[in-house]
C-alpha positions as CSV (number, residue, x, y, z in Angstrom):
1,K,125.6,113.5,101.2
2,E,128.2,110.7,100.9
3,E,127.8,107.8,98.6
4,I,129.3,104.5,99.8
5,T,129.4,101.1,98.2
6,E,128.4,98.1,100.2
7,N,132.0,96.9,100.7
8,S,133.4,100.2,101.8
9,A,130.4,100.9,104.0
10,K,130.9,97.7,106.1
11,S,134.1,99.2,107.4
12,S,132.5,102.6,108.3
13,L,130.6,103.2,111.4
14,V,126.9,103.5,110.4
15,N,125.8,103.3,114.0
16,E,127.3,106.7,114.7
17,P,124.8,109.3,116.0
18,H,123.4,111.6,113.3
19,R,124.0,109.2,110.4
20,K,121.3,107.4,108.6
21,G,121.2,105.1,105.6
22,N,118.9,104.9,102.7
23,I,118.6,102.2,100.1
24,I,118.3,103.7,96.6
25,L,116.4,101.6,94.0
26,G,116.5,104.0,91.1
27,S,117.8,107.4,89.9
28,F,116.0,109.3,87.3
29,R,116.6,112.6,85.4
30,N,112.9,113.0,84.8
31,K,110.9,113.7,88.0
32,Q,107.7,112.1,86.6
33,N,109.6,108.8,86.1
34,A,110.8,109.0,89.7
35,L,107.2,109.6,90.8
36,N,105.9,106.7,88.7
37,F,108.6,104.4,90.2
38,R,107.7,105.6,93.7
39,N,104.1,104.7,93.1
40,Q,105.0,101.3,91.7
41,L,107.1,100.6,94.9
42,K,104.2,101.7,97.1
43,S,101.9,99.3,95.2
44,E,104.4,96.5,95.8
45,G,104.1,97.1,99.6
46,Y,107.0,99.4,100.3
47,N,105.7,102.0,102.8
48,N,108.7,104.3,103.4
49,V,109.4,105.5,99.9
50,E,110.8,108.9,99.2
51,I,112.3,110.9,96.4
52,I,115.6,112.5,97.1
53,P,116.8,115.3,94.7
54,Y,120.5,114.9,94.0
55,N,122.2,117.2,91.5
56,S,120.1,116.9,88.3
57,T,118.6,113.6,89.3
58,Y,115.8,112.2,91.5
59,R,116.7,109.2,93.6
60,V,114.0,106.9,94.7
61,A,114.8,105.5,98.2
62,V,113.2,103.1,100.6
63,V,114.1,102.4,104.2
64,E,115.8,104.9,106.5
65,I,117.8,103.0,109.1
66,N,120.5,103.9,111.7
67,S,121.5,100.3,112.3
68,K,124.2,98.8,110.1
69,E,122.9,95.2,110.6
70,K,119.3,96.1,109.8
71,I,120.2,98.1,106.6
72,Y,122.3,95.3,105.2
73,Y,119.6,92.8,105.9
74,Q,117.1,95.0,104.1
75,L,119.5,95.6,101.2
76,K,120.0,91.9,100.8
77,S,116.2,91.3,100.7
78,I,115.5,94.2,98.3
79,R,118.3,93.1,95.9
80,K,116.4,89.8,95.3
81,K,114.0,91.9,93.1
82,Y,116.1,95.0,92.5
83,P,119.7,93.8,92.1
84,N,121.1,97.2,91.3
85,A,120.0,98.8,94.6
86,W,122.7,100.6,96.5
87,L,123.2,102.4,99.8
88,I,123.8,106.0,100.7
89,F,124.7,107.2,104.1
90,I,123.8,110.7,105.1
91,S,125.3,112.8,108.0
92,E,122.6,114.9,109.6
């Protein structure tokens, strides 16, 4: 997995085949905290919420998109409530 900031990602090709982007809203060392946050997000209306294990943490992600324009639109919208949200791009 490759972590990319918003500015550096804009210059990369997200629309390449076999690459997807996720918006991360939180990262937790405790799995139960990640589960609680996932449940909170679902109760707020986020449908596509997943927990991604990464090293010794659990990242809570929403939205899985292959389009650069769509993911930046979603990130901008999500950051109104969760200003520390960030993107990761994953090669499949």
